[in-house]
PAFI-512619 format. One record per residue (C-alpha): x, y, z. Coordinates in steps of 0.5 Angstrom, whole numbers, padded with zeros to 4 digits, always signed. Example, Ala and Ser with C-alpha at 12.3 -4.5 7.8 and 13.67 -1.06 7.14 Angstrom:
BEGIN
+0025-0009+0016;+0027-0002+0014;
//
This chain:
BEGIN
+0064-0033-0104;+0065-0040-0104;+0062-0045-0110;+0063-0053-0109;+0062-0056-0116;+0064-0063-0114;+0064-0068-0108;+0071-0071-0108;+0069-0076-0102;+0065-0077-0096;+0068-0077-0089;+0066-0079-0083;+0067-0076-0076;+0064-0077-0069;+0059-0071-0067;+0063-0069-0061;+0069-0067-0066;+0064-0062-0070;+0066-0055-0067;+0062-0049-0067;+0063-0043-0073;+0068-0038-0071;+0065-0031-0071;+0070-0029-0076;+0067-0034-0081;+0060-0030-0080;+0063-0024-0084;+0066-0029-0089;+0061-0034-0091;+0053-0036-0091;+0054-0039-0084;+0046-0041-0084;+0048-0047-0088;+0055-0049-0084;+0053-0054-0079;+0060-0053-0076;+0067-0055-0077;+0071-0061-0076;+0079-0061-0075;+0083-0066-0079;+0090-0066-0078;+0093-0059-0081;+0086-0057-0084;+0079-0056-0083;+0073-0059-0086;+0067-0054-0087;+0061-0058-0085;+0054-0056-0089;+0047-0057-0087;+0045-0061-0093;+0037-0060-0092;+0039-0053-0092;+0042-0052-0099;+0036-0054-0103;+0029-0051-0103;+0023-0053-0100;+0020-0054-0108;+0027-0058-0110;+0026-0063-0104;+0019-0064-0106;+0021-0065-0113;+0026-0070-0111;+0022-0074-0107;+0017-0074-0112;+0022-0077-0117;+0025-0082-0112;+0018-0085-0111;+0017-0086-0118;
//
């Protein structure tokens, strides 16, 4: 598995640059949280759907915190 322990930065890209997840990755990753891939020079970025990374209860707690 993969684990992200820190965010090193943000990358901007056009929606048309987002490619679907290759079938081979379906066996290696929890692809329901992966939005797609973006190619950058020789590498690829895995684009995650941030809304799927947290539970509904966690989102409610976050929104409650932000309202205070």
